[in-house]
PDB file with SEQRES, HELIX, SHEET and CRYST1 records, atoms N, CA, C and O in Angstrom:
SEQRES   1 A   81  MET ASN TRP ASP ASN LEU SER LEU VAL ILE LEU ALA ALA          
SEQRES   2 A   81  PHE GLY CYS LEU THR LEU LEU LEU THR GLN VAL SER GLU          
SEQRES   3 A   81  VAL LEU ALA LYS LEU PRO GLN ILE ILE ARG ALA TRP ARG          
SEQRES   4 A   81  GLN VAL ARG ASN GLU LEU ARG ASN GLY ALA PRO ASP ALA          
SEQRES   5 A   81  GLY PRO THR LEU THR THR CYS ASP GLU ARG SER ALA VAL          
SEQRES   6 A   81  ASP ARG ASP SER GLY ILE ARG ASP ALA ASP THR ALA SER          
SEQRES   7 A   81  GLY GLU GLU                                                  
HELIX    1 AA1 TRP A    3  ASN A   47  1                                  45    
HELIX    2 AA2 CYS A   59  SER A   69  1                                  11    
HELIX    3 AA3 ASP A   73  SER A   78  1                                   6    
CRYST1    1.000    1.000    1.000  90.00  90.00  90.00 P 1           1          
ATOM      1  N   MET A   1      72.621  94.121  77.881  1.00  0.00           N  
ATOM      2  CA  MET A   1      73.518  95.161  78.200  1.00  0.00           C  
ATOM      3  C   MET A   1      73.762  95.918  76.817  1.00  0.00           C  
ATOM      4  O   MET A   1      74.125  95.360  75.782  1.00  0.00           O  
ATOM      5  N   ASN A   2      73.510  97.252  76.963  1.00  0.00           N  
ATOM      6  CA  ASN A   2      73.657  97.976  75.772  1.00  0.00           C  
ATOM      7  C   ASN A   2      75.048  98.683  75.664  1.00  0.00           C  
ATOM      8  O   ASN A   2      75.829  98.562  76.608  1.00  0.00           O  
ATOM      9  N   TRP A   3      75.371  99.353  74.655  1.00  0.00           N  
ATOM     10  CA  TRP A   3      76.733  99.925  74.540  1.00  0.00           C  
ATOM     11  C   TRP A   3      77.042 101.052  75.557  1.00  0.00           C  
ATOM     12  O   TRP A   3      78.207 101.269  75.890  1.00  0.00           O  
ATOM     13  N   ASP A   4      76.083 101.719  76.018  1.00  0.00           N  
ATOM     14  CA  ASP A   4      76.218 102.814  76.953  1.00  0.00           C  
ATOM     15  C   ASP A   4      76.696 102.206  78.325  1.00  0.00           C  
ATOM     16  O   ASP A   4      77.620 102.709  78.965  1.00  0.00           O  
ATOM     17  N   ASN A   5      76.025 101.121  78.721  1.00  0.00           N  
ATOM     18  CA  ASN A   5      76.437 100.441  80.062  1.00  0.00           C  
ATOM     19  C   ASN A   5      77.745  99.801  79.855  1.00  0.00           C  
ATOM     20  O   ASN A   5      78.545  99.817  80.791  1.00  0.00           O  
ATOM     21  N   LEU A   6      78.064  99.233  78.728  1.00  0.00           N  
ATOM     22  CA  LEU A   6      79.367  98.572  78.525  1.00  0.00           C  
ATOM     23  C   LEU A   6      80.505  99.599  78.594  1.00  0.00           C  
ATOM     24  O   LEU A   6      81.530  99.394  79.244  1.00  0.00           O  
ATOM     25  N   SER A   7      80.269 100.716  77.887  1.00  0.00           N  
ATOM     26  CA  SER A   7      81.356 101.751  77.904  1.00  0.00           C  
ATOM     27  C   SER A   7      81.497 102.380  79.330  1.00  0.00           C  
ATOM     28  O   SER A   7      82.620 102.720  79.704  1.00  0.00           O  
ATOM     29  N   LEU A   8      80.492 102.538  80.083  1.00  0.00           N  
ATOM     30  CA  LEU A   8      80.563 102.979  81.415  1.00  0.00           C  
ATOM     31  C   LEU A   8      81.334 101.986  82.317  1.00  0.00           C  
ATOM     32  O   LEU A   8      82.121 102.407  83.165  1.00  0.00           O  
ATOM     33  N   VAL A   9      81.108 100.686  82.134  1.00  0.00           N  
ATOM     34  CA  VAL A   9      81.837  99.651  82.849  1.00  0.00           C  
ATOM     35  C   VAL A   9      83.283  99.668  82.550  1.00  0.00           C  
ATOM     36  O   VAL A   9      84.133  99.603  83.438  1.00  0.00           O  
ATOM     37  N   ILE A  10      83.564  99.759  81.250  1.00  0.00           N  
ATOM     38  CA  ILE A  10      85.011  99.829  80.824  1.00  0.00           C  
ATOM     39  C   ILE A  10      85.656 101.038  81.462  1.00  0.00           C  
ATOM     40  O   ILE A  10      86.731 100.924  82.051  1.00  0.00           O  
ATOM     41  N   LEU A  11      85.021 102.199  81.356  1.00  0.00           N  
ATOM     42  CA  LEU A  11      85.690 103.386  81.930  1.00  0.00           C  
ATOM     43  C   LEU A  11      85.824 103.310  83.436  1.00  0.00           C  
ATOM     44  O   LEU A  11      86.829 103.781  83.968  1.00  0.00           O  
ATOM     45  N   ALA A  12      84.909 102.770  84.119  1.00  0.00           N  
ATOM     46  CA  ALA A  12      85.062 102.623  85.586  1.00  0.00           C  
ATOM     47  C   ALA A  12      86.083 101.570  85.921  1.00  0.00           C  
ATOM     48  O   ALA A  12      86.798 101.718  86.912  1.00  0.00           O  
ATOM     49  N   ALA A  13      86.186 100.520  85.146  1.00  0.00           N  
ATOM     50  CA  ALA A  13      87.289  99.510  85.328  1.00  0.00           C  
ATOM     51  C   ALA A  13      88.634 100.170  85.167  1.00  0.00           C  
ATOM     52  O   ALA A  13      89.493 100.026  86.036  1.00  0.00           O  
ATOM     53  N   PHE A  14      88.853 100.912  84.051  1.00  0.00           N  
ATOM     54  CA  PHE A  14      90.128 101.530  83.872  1.00  0.00           C  
ATOM     55  C   PHE A  14      90.408 102.624  84.886  1.00  0.00           C  
ATOM     56  O   PHE A  14      91.561 102.846  85.256  1.00  0.00           O  
ATOM     57  N   GLY A  15      89.384 103.297  85.331  1.00  0.00           N  
ATOM     58  CA  GLY A  15      89.608 104.293  86.349  1.00  0.00           C  
ATOM     59  C   GLY A  15      90.089 103.633  87.684  1.00  0.00           C  
ATOM     60  O   GLY A  15      91.006 104.129  88.338  1.00  0.00           O  
ATOM     61  N   CYS A  16      89.443 102.515  88.054  1.00  0.00           N  
ATOM     62  CA  CYS A  16      89.860 101.747  89.245  1.00  0.00           C  
ATOM     63  C   CYS A  16      91.262 101.223  89.099  1.00  0.00           C  
ATOM     64  O   CYS A  16      92.058 101.262  90.037  1.00  0.00           O  
ATOM     65  N   LEU A  17      91.562 100.724  87.898  1.00  0.00           N  
ATOM     66  CA  LEU A  17      92.929 100.166  87.638  1.00  0.00           C  
ATOM     67  C   LEU A  17      93.960 101.241  87.751  1.00  0.00           C  
ATOM     68  O   LEU A  17      95.016 101.027  88.347  1.00  0.00           O  
ATOM     69  N   THR A  18      93.674 102.437  87.175  1.00  0.00           N  
ATOM     70  CA  THR A  18      94.567 103.561  87.285  1.00  0.00           C  
ATOM     71  C   THR A  18      94.850 103.990  88.713  1.00  0.00           C  
ATOM     72  O   THR A  18      95.994 104.226  89.101  1.00  0.00           O  
ATOM     73  N   LEU A  19      93.810 104.081  89.455  1.00  0.00           N  
ATOM     74  CA  LEU A  19      93.827 104.485  90.884  1.00  0.00           C  
ATOM     75  C   LEU A  19      94.706 103.426  91.645  1.00  0.00           C  
ATOM     76  O   LEU A  19      95.569 103.792  92.444  1.00  0.00           O  
ATOM     77  N   LEU A  20      94.467 102.139  91.380  1.00  0.00           N  
ATOM     78  CA  LEU A  20      95.190 101.148  92.094  1.00  0.00           C  
ATOM     79  C   LEU A  20      96.739 101.137  91.717  1.00  0.00           C  
ATOM     80  O   LEU A  20      97.599 100.940  92.575  1.00  0.00           O  
ATOM     81  N   LEU A  21      97.023 101.351  90.433  1.00  0.00           N  
ATOM     82  CA  LEU A  21      98.396 101.418  90.067  1.00  0.00           C  
ATOM     83  C   LEU A  21      99.159 102.670  90.604  1.00  0.00           C  
ATOM     84  O   LEU A  21     100.361 102.649  90.870  1.00  0.00           O  
ATOM     85  N   THR A  22      98.416 103.675  90.728  1.00  0.00           N  
ATOM     86  CA  THR A  22      98.950 104.982  91.325  1.00  0.00           C  
ATOM     87  C   THR A  22      99.280 104.771  92.737  1.00  0.00           C  
ATOM     88  O   THR A  22     100.342 105.186  93.201  1.00  0.00           O  
ATOM     89  N   GLN A  23      98.380 104.119  93.466  1.00  0.00           N  
ATOM     90  CA  GLN A  23      98.608 103.911  94.892  1.00  0.00           C  
ATOM     91  C   GLN A  23      99.736 102.945  95.163  1.00  0.00           C  
ATOM     92  O   GLN A  23     100.478 103.124  96.128  1.00  0.00           O  
ATOM     93  N   VAL A  24      99.890 101.894  94.310  1.00  0.00           N  
ATOM     94  CA  VAL A  24     100.946 100.902  94.433  1.00  0.00           C  
ATOM     95  C   VAL A  24     102.256 101.615  94.140  1.00  0.00           C  
ATOM     96  O   VAL A  24     103.232 101.400  94.860  1.00  0.00           O  
ATOM     97  N   SER A  25     102.317 102.449  93.117  1.00  0.00           N  
ATOM     98  CA  SER A  25     103.548 103.141  92.785  1.00  0.00           C  
ATOM     99  C   SER A  25     103.989 104.055  93.893  1.00  0.00           C  
ATOM    100  O   SER A  25     105.180 104.147  94.192  1.00  0.00           O  
ATOM    101  N   GLU A  26     103.031 104.742  94.515  1.00  0.00           N  
ATOM    102  CA  GLU A  26     103.371 105.625  95.733  1.00  0.00           C  
ATOM    103  C   GLU A  26     103.971 104.747  96.864  1.00  0.00           C  
ATOM    104  O   GLU A  26     104.984 105.113  97.459  1.00  0.00           O  
ATOM    105  N   VAL A  27     103.374 103.655  97.136  1.00  0.00           N  
ATOM    106  CA  VAL A  27     103.932 102.805  98.187  1.00  0.00           C  
ATOM    107  C   VAL A  27     105.280 102.298  97.891  1.00  0.00           C  
ATOM    108  O   VAL A  27     106.142 102.265  98.769  1.00  0.00           O  
ATOM    109  N   LEU A  28     105.503 101.890  96.649  1.00  0.00           N  
ATOM    110  CA  LEU A  28     106.783 101.360  96.230  1.00  0.00           C  
ATOM    111  C   LEU A  28     107.803 102.384  96.213  1.00  0.00           C  
ATOM    112  O   LEU A  28     108.970 102.080  96.460  1.00  0.00           O  
ATOM    113  N   ALA A  29     107.447 103.636  95.929  1.00  0.00           N  
ATOM    114  CA  ALA A  29     108.380 104.740  95.935  1.00  0.00           C  
ATOM    115  C   ALA A  29     108.863 105.086  97.316  1.00  0.00           C  
ATOM    116  O   ALA A  29     109.992 105.542  97.498  1.00  0.00           O  
ATOM    117  N   LYS A  30     107.990 104.865  98.308  1.00  0.00           N  
ATOM    118  CA  LYS A  30     108.401 105.125  99.679  1.00  0.00           C  
ATOM    119  C   LYS A  30     108.954 104.000 100.419  1.00  0.00           C  
ATOM    120  O   LYS A  30     109.352 104.132 101.576  1.00  0.00           O  
ATOM    121  N   LEU A  31     108.989 102.879  99.775  1.00  0.00           N  
ATOM    122  CA  LEU A  31     109.440 101.648 100.459  1.00  0.00           C  
ATOM    123  C   LEU A  31     110.894 101.741 101.005  1.00  0.00           C  
ATOM    124  O   LEU A  31     111.132 101.320 102.137  1.00  0.00           O  
ATOM    125  N   PRO A  32     111.875 102.283 100.230  1.00  0.00           N  
ATOM    126  CA  PRO A  32     113.226 102.391 100.702  1.00  0.00           C  
ATOM    127  C   PRO A  32     113.298 103.320 102.038  1.00  0.00           C  
ATOM    128  O   PRO A  32     114.062 103.048 102.964  1.00  0.00           O  
ATOM    129  N   GLN A  33     112.507 104.341 102.044  1.00  0.00           N  
ATOM    130  CA  GLN A  33     112.549 105.173 103.268  1.00  0.00           C  
ATOM    131  C   GLN A  33     111.917 104.379 104.460  1.00  0.00           C  
ATOM    132  O   GLN A  33     112.387 104.525 105.589  1.00  0.00           O  
ATOM    133  N   ILE A  34     110.909 103.580 104.242  1.00  0.00           N  
ATOM    134  CA  ILE A  34     110.320 102.822 105.268  1.00  0.00           C  
ATOM    135  C   ILE A  34     111.279 101.763 105.785  1.00  0.00           C  
ATOM    136  O   ILE A  34     111.355 101.553 106.995  1.00  0.00           O  
ATOM    137  N   ILE A  35     111.993 101.109 104.934  1.00  0.00           N  
ATOM    138  CA  ILE A  35     113.004 100.080 105.292  1.00  0.00           C  
ATOM    139  C   ILE A  35     114.082 100.685 106.064  1.00  0.00           C  
ATOM    140  O   ILE A  35     114.501 100.136 107.083  1.00  0.00           O  
ATOM    141  N   ARG A  36     114.591 101.875 105.600  1.00  0.00           N  
ATOM    142  CA  ARG A  36     115.670 102.638 106.411  1.00  0.00           C  
ATOM    143  C   ARG A  36     115.166 102.988 107.833  1.00  0.00           C  
ATOM    144  O   ARG A  36     115.876 102.825 108.825  1.00  0.00           O  
ATOM    145  N   ALA A  37     113.928 103.468 107.881  1.00  0.00           N  
ATOM    146  CA  ALA A  37     113.426 103.917 109.179  1.00  0.00           C  
ATOM    147  C   ALA A  37     113.240 102.661 110.055  1.00  0.00           C  
ATOM    148  O   ALA A  37     113.527 102.732 111.250  1.00  0.00           O  
ATOM    149  N   TRP A  38     112.791 101.557 109.538  1.00  0.00           N  
ATOM    150  CA  TRP A  38     112.607 100.301 110.298  1.00  0.00           C  
ATOM    151  C   TRP A  38     113.954  99.834 110.823  1.00  0.00           C  
ATOM    152  O   TRP A  38     114.040  99.412 111.976  1.00  0.00           O  
ATOM    153  N   ARG A  39     115.006  99.895 110.020  1.00  0.00           N  
ATOM    154  CA  ARG A  39     116.316  99.487 110.469  1.00  0.00           C  
ATOM    155  C   ARG A  39     116.955 100.419 111.517  1.00  0.00           C  
ATOM    156  O   ARG A  39     117.732 100.003 112.377  1.00  0.00           O  
ATOM    157  N   GLN A  40     116.590 101.666 111.394  1.00  0.00           N  
ATOM    158  CA  GLN A  40     117.020 102.658 112.386  1.00  0.00           C  
ATOM    159  C   GLN A  40     116.350 102.327 113.764  1.00  0.00           C  
ATOM    160  O   GLN A  40     117.016 102.297 114.799  1.00  0.00           O  
ATOM    161  N   VAL A  41     115.092 102.096 113.732  1.00  0.00           N  
ATOM    162  CA  VAL A  41     114.301 101.794 114.971  1.00  0.00           C  
ATOM    163  C   VAL A  41     114.910 100.487 115.553  1.00  0.00           C  
ATOM    164  O   VAL A  41     115.145 100.402 116.759  1.00  0.00           O  
ATOM    165  N   ARG A  42     115.164  99.476 114.697  1.00  0.00           N  
ATOM    166  CA  ARG A  42     115.732  98.255 115.300  1.00  0.00           C  
ATOM    167  C   ARG A  42     117.141  98.470 115.936  1.00  0.00           C  
ATOM    168  O   ARG A  42     117.434  97.974 117.024  1.00  0.00           O  
ATOM    169  N   ASN A  43     117.974  99.214 115.223  1.00  0.00           N  
ATOM    170  CA  ASN A  43     119.317  99.529 115.790  1.00  0.00           C  
ATOM    171  C   ASN A  43     119.198 100.324 117.013  1.00  0.00           C  
ATOM    172  O   ASN A  43     119.952 100.050 117.946  1.00  0.00           O  
ATOM    173  N   GLU A  44     118.331 101.294 117.132  1.00  0.00           N  
ATOM    174  CA  GLU A  44     118.151 102.095 118.346  1.00  0.00           C  
ATOM    175  C   GLU A  44     117.553 101.222 119.516  1.00  0.00           C  
ATOM    176  O   GLU A  44     117.919 101.457 120.668  1.00  0.00           O  
ATOM    177  N   LEU A  45     116.738 100.324 119.280  1.00  0.00           N  
ATOM    178  CA  LEU A  45     116.150  99.452 120.275  1.00  0.00           C  
ATOM    179  C   LEU A  45     117.333  98.442 120.761  1.00  0.00           C  
ATOM    180  O   LEU A  45     117.476  98.109 121.937  1.00  0.00           O  
ATOM    181  N   ARG A  46     118.099  98.035 119.766  1.00  0.00           N  
ATOM    182  CA  ARG A  46     119.172  97.036 120.147  1.00  0.00           C  
ATOM    183  C   ARG A  46     120.315  97.726 120.847  1.00  0.00           C  
ATOM    184  O   ARG A  46     120.802  97.198 121.847  1.00  0.00           O  
ATOM    185  N   ASN A  47     120.777  98.877 120.384  1.00  0.00           N  
ATOM    186  CA  ASN A  47     121.987  99.519 120.955  1.00  0.00           C  
ATOM    187  C   ASN A  47     121.679 100.703 121.809  1.00  0.00           C  
ATOM    188  O   ASN A  47     122.598 101.282 122.388  1.00  0.00           O  
ATOM    189  N   GLY A  48     120.488 101.081 121.918  1.00  0.00           N  
ATOM    190  CA  GLY A  48     120.240 102.307 122.763  1.00  0.00           C  
ATOM    191  C   GLY A  48     120.210 103.456 121.799  1.00  0.00           C  
ATOM    192  O   GLY A  48     120.825 103.443 120.733  1.00  0.00           O  
ATOM    193  N   ALA A  49     119.439 104.487 122.239  1.00  0.00           N  
ATOM    194  CA  ALA A  49     119.321 105.700 121.421  1.00  0.00           C  
ATOM    195  C   ALA A  49     120.607 106.475 121.441  1.00  0.00           C  
ATOM    196  O   ALA A  49     121.281 106.534 122.469  1.00  0.00           O  
ATOM    197  N   PRO A  50     120.962 107.070 120.328  1.00  0.00           N  
ATOM    198  CA  PRO A  50     122.261 107.907 120.318  1.00  0.00           C  
ATOM    199  C   PRO A  50     122.019 109.167 121.188  1.00  0.00           C  
ATOM    200  O   PRO A  50     120.890 109.631 121.349  1.00  0.00           O  
ATOM    201  N   ASP A  51     123.122 109.687 121.731  1.00  0.00           N  
ATOM    202  CA  ASP A  51     123.009 110.847 122.601  1.00  0.00           C  
ATOM    203  C   ASP A  51     123.449 112.102 121.870  1.00  0.00           C  
ATOM    204  O   ASP A  51     123.873 113.060 122.516  1.00  0.00           O  
ATOM    205  N   ALA A  52     123.366 112.131 120.587  1.00  0.00           N  
ATOM    206  CA  ALA A  52     123.906 113.253 119.849  1.00  0.00           C  
ATOM    207  C   ALA A  52     122.843 114.299 119.688  1.00  0.00           C  
ATOM    208  O   ALA A  52     123.178 115.483 119.674  1.00  0.00           O  
ATOM    209  N   GLY A  53     121.585 113.946 119.564  1.00  0.00           N  
ATOM    210  CA  GLY A  53     120.562 114.988 119.225  1.00  0.00           C  
ATOM    211  C   GLY A  53     120.155 115.828 120.407  1.00  0.00           C  
ATOM    212  O   GLY A  53     120.320 115.419 121.556  1.00  0.00           O  
ATOM    213  N   PRO A  54     119.604 117.043 120.122  1.00  0.00           N  
ATOM    214  CA  PRO A  54     119.147 117.895 121.186  1.00  0.00           C  
ATOM    215  C   PRO A  54     117.759 117.399 121.668  1.00  0.00           C  
ATOM    216  O   PRO A  54     116.989 116.805 120.914  1.00  0.00           O  
ATOM    217  N   THR A  55     117.493 117.665 122.917  1.00  0.00           N  
ATOM    218  CA  THR A  55     116.225 117.314 123.419  1.00  0.00           C  
ATOM    219  C   THR A  55     115.122 118.236 123.052  1.00  0.00           C  
ATOM    220  O   THR A  55     115.338 119.446 123.001  1.00  0.00           O  
ATOM    221  N   LEU A  56     113.960 117.742 122.794  1.00  0.00           N  
ATOM    222  CA  LEU A  56     112.815 118.571 122.343  1.00  0.00           C  
ATOM    223  C   LEU A  56     112.023 118.995 123.565  1.00  0.00           C  
ATOM    224  O   LEU A  56     111.846 118.211 124.497  1.00  0.00           O  
ATOM    225  N   THR A  57     111.562 120.191 123.565  1.00  0.00           N  
ATOM    226  CA  THR A  57     110.733 120.651 124.735  1.00  0.00           C  
ATOM    227  C   THR A  57     109.280 120.623 124.266  1.00  0.00           C  
ATOM    228  O   THR A  57     108.950 121.018 123.148  1.00  0.00           O  
ATOM    229  N   THR A  58     108.402 120.124 125.194  1.00  0.00           N  
ATOM    230  CA  THR A  58     107.005 120.044 124.878  1.00  0.00           C  
ATOM    231  C   THR A  58     106.319 121.274 125.166  1.00  0.00           C  
ATOM    232  O   THR A  58     106.923 122.151 125.783  1.00  0.00           O  
ATOM    233  N   CYS A  59     105.140 121.445 124.798  1.00  0.00           N  
ATOM    234  CA  CYS A  59     104.394 122.710 125.136  1.00  0.00           C  
ATOM    235  C   CYS A  59     104.172 122.900 126.650  1.00  0.00           C  
ATOM    236  O   CYS A  59     104.151 124.028 127.144  1.00  0.00           O  
ATOM    237  N   ASP A  60     104.012 121.805 127.358  1.00  0.00           N  
ATOM    238  CA  ASP A  60     103.933 121.876 128.760  1.00  0.00           C  
ATOM    239  C   ASP A  60     105.154 122.415 129.422  1.00  0.00           C  
ATOM    240  O   ASP A  60     105.082 123.234 130.338  1.00  0.00           O  
ATOM    241  N   GLU A  61     106.307 121.939 128.940  1.00  0.00           N  
ATOM    242  CA  GLU A  61     107.606 122.488 129.504  1.00  0.00           C  
ATOM    243  C   GLU A  61     107.807 123.952 129.167  1.00  0.00           C  
ATOM    244  O   GLU A  61     108.311 124.719 129.987  1.00  0.00           O  
ATOM    245  N   ARG A  62     107.426 124.329 127.999  1.00  0.00           N  
ATOM    246  CA  ARG A  62     107.538 125.765 127.595  1.00  0.00           C  
ATOM    247  C   ARG A  62     106.638 126.599 128.496  1.00  0.00           C  
ATOM    248  O   ARG A  62     107.053 127.650 128.985  1.00  0.00           O  
ATOM    249  N   SER A  63     105.430 126.148 128.714  1.00  0.00           N  
ATOM    250  CA  SER A  63     104.464 126.868 129.518  1.00  0.00           C  
ATOM    251  C   SER A  63     104.969 126.958 130.946  1.00  0.00           C  
ATOM    252  O   SER A  63     104.769 127.982 131.600  1.00  0.00           O  
ATOM    253  N   ALA A  64     105.666 125.843 131.482  1.00  0.00           N  
ATOM    254  CA  ALA A  64     106.212 125.922 132.788  1.00  0.00           C  
ATOM    255  C   ALA A  64     107.320 126.959 132.818  1.00  0.00           C  
ATOM    256  O   ALA A  64     107.383 127.719 133.785  1.00  0.00           O  
ATOM    257  N   VAL A  65     108.148 127.040 131.884  1.00  0.00           N  
ATOM    258  CA  VAL A  65     109.216 128.053 131.803  1.00  0.00           C  
ATOM    259  C   VAL A  65     108.590 129.441 131.712  1.00  0.00           C  
ATOM    260  O   VAL A  65     109.100 130.341 132.379  1.00  0.00           O  
ATOM    261  N   ASP A  66     107.590 129.679 130.988  1.00  0.00           N  
ATOM    262  CA  ASP A  66     107.009 130.975 130.896  1.00  0.00           C  
ATOM    263  C   ASP A  66     106.411 131.328 132.153  1.00  0.00           C  
ATOM    264  O   ASP A  66     106.470 132.499 132.529  1.00  0.00           O  
ATOM    265  N   ARG A  67     105.797 130.378 132.900  1.00  0.00           N  
ATOM    266  CA  ARG A  67     105.136 130.759 134.184  1.00  0.00           C  
ATOM    267  C   ARG A  67     106.188 131.138 135.145  1.00  0.00           C  
ATOM    268  O   ARG A  67     106.012 132.072 135.927  1.00  0.00           O  
ATOM    269  N   ASP A  68     107.358 130.394 135.111  1.00  0.00           N  
ATOM    270  CA  ASP A  68     108.487 130.741 136.072  1.00  0.00           C  
ATOM    271  C   ASP A  68     109.028 132.137 135.776  1.00  0.00           C  
ATOM    272  O   ASP A  68     109.374 132.848 136.719  1.00  0.00           O  
ATOM    273  N   SER A  69     109.119 132.565 134.529  1.00  0.00           N  
ATOM    274  CA  SER A  69     109.605 133.899 134.298  1.00  0.00           C  
ATOM    275  C   SER A  69     108.611 134.986 134.493  1.00  0.00           C  
ATOM    276  O   SER A  69     108.967 136.162 134.414  1.00  0.00           O  
ATOM    277  N   GLY A  70     107.389 134.654 134.741  1.00  0.00           N  
ATOM    278  CA  GLY A  70     106.372 135.655 135.002  1.00  0.00           C  
ATOM    279  C   GLY A  70     105.673 136.147 133.848  1.00  0.00           C  
ATOM    280  O   GLY A  70     104.898 137.097 133.962  1.00  0.00           O  
ATOM    281  N   ILE A  71     105.905 135.517 132.623  1.00  0.00           N  
ATOM    282  CA  ILE A  71     105.228 135.992 131.409  1.00  0.00           C  
ATOM    283  C   ILE A  71     104.133 134.982 131.142  1.00  0.00           C  
ATOM    284  O   ILE A  71     104.376 133.777 131.088  1.00  0.00           O  
ATOM    285  N   ARG A  72     102.874 135.513 130.968  1.00  0.00           N  
ATOM    286  CA  ARG A  72     101.789 134.606 130.567  1.00  0.00           C  
ATOM    287  C   ARG A  72     101.616 134.576 129.073  1.00  0.00           C  
ATOM    288  O   ARG A  72     101.944 135.528 128.365  1.00  0.00           O  
ATOM    289  N   ASP A  73     101.115 133.511 128.632  1.00  0.00           N  
ATOM    290  CA  ASP A  73     100.859 133.329 127.228  1.00  0.00           C  
ATOM    291  C   ASP A  73      99.930 134.343 126.592  1.00  0.00           C  
ATOM    292  O   ASP A  73     100.099 134.756 125.445  1.00  0.00           O  
ATOM    293  N   ALA A  74      98.906 134.739 127.416  1.00  0.00           N  
ATOM    294  CA  ALA A  74      97.959 135.748 126.892  1.00  0.00           C  
ATOM    295  C   ALA A  74      98.592 137.174 126.854  1.00  0.00           C  
ATOM    296  O   ALA A  74      98.205 138.002 126.029  1.00  0.00           O  
ATOM    297  N   ASP A  75      99.497 137.424 127.691  1.00  0.00           N  
ATOM    298  CA  ASP A  75     100.161 138.715 127.715  1.00  0.00           C  
ATOM    299  C   ASP A  75     101.000 138.829 126.444  1.00  0.00           C  
ATOM    300  O   ASP A  75     100.943 139.854 125.764  1.00  0.00           O  
ATOM    301  N   THR A  76     101.776 137.800 126.111  1.00  0.00           N  
ATOM    302  CA  THR A  76     102.634 137.825 125.013  1.00  0.00           C  
ATOM    303  C   THR A  76     101.871 137.883 123.645  1.00  0.00           C  
ATOM    304  O   THR A  76     102.321 138.467 122.659  1.00  0.00           O  
ATOM    305  N   ALA A  77     100.713 137.241 123.680  1.00  0.00           N  
ATOM    306  CA  ALA A  77      99.938 137.266 122.378  1.00  0.00           C  
ATOM    307  C   ALA A  77      99.272 138.599 122.118  1.00  0.00           C  
ATOM    308  O   ALA A  77      99.066 138.972 120.963  1.00  0.00           O  
ATOM    309  N   SER A  78      98.926 139.338 123.188  1.00  0.00           N  
ATOM    310  CA  SER A  78      98.258 140.595 122.961  1.00  0.00           C  
ATOM    311  C   SER A  78      99.328 141.688 122.888  1.00  0.00           C  
ATOM    312  O   SER A  78      98.929 142.791 122.515  1.00  0.00           O  
ATOM    313  N   GLY A  79     100.498 141.566 123.158  1.00  0.00           N  
ATOM    314  CA  GLY A  79     101.534 142.562 123.126  1.00  0.00           C  
ATOM    315  C   GLY A  79     101.660 143.320 124.402  1.00  0.00           C  
ATOM    316  O   GLY A  79     102.442 144.269 124.438  1.00  0.00           O  
ATOM    317  N   GLU A  80     100.959 142.989 125.461  1.00  0.00           N  
ATOM    318  CA  GLU A  80     101.106 143.660 126.728  1.00  0.00           C  
ATOM    319  C   GLU A  80     102.173 143.048 127.528  1.00  0.00           C  
ATOM    320  O   GLU A  80     102.515 141.883 127.327  1.00  0.00           O  
ATOM    321  N   GLU A  81     102.734 143.818 128.465  1.00  0.00           N  
ATOM    322  CA  GLU A  81     103.865 143.235 129.321  1.00  0.00           C  
ATOM    323  C   GLU A  81     103.396 143.394 130.811  1.00  0.00           C  
ATOM    324  O   GLU A  81     104.117 143.005 131.730  1.00  0.00           O  
TER     325      GLU A  81                                                      
END                                                                             
């Protein structure tokens, strides 16, 4: 093994180590958020979901509302009525 190969191996090892440490630090930085979210999921499963938040409408429900009002998606996109 000559010095060129040895230096490349050392650079590759330090590059992999840097990448690994960066990924570990990102996971550890997000760990409190993950724990809070997990506790919220457990509480909601145990106690039932809170009734405070608004309901979300899906694309299918919006399309159904638009069909009932007589407005087609293609008409609104092109500016025609």
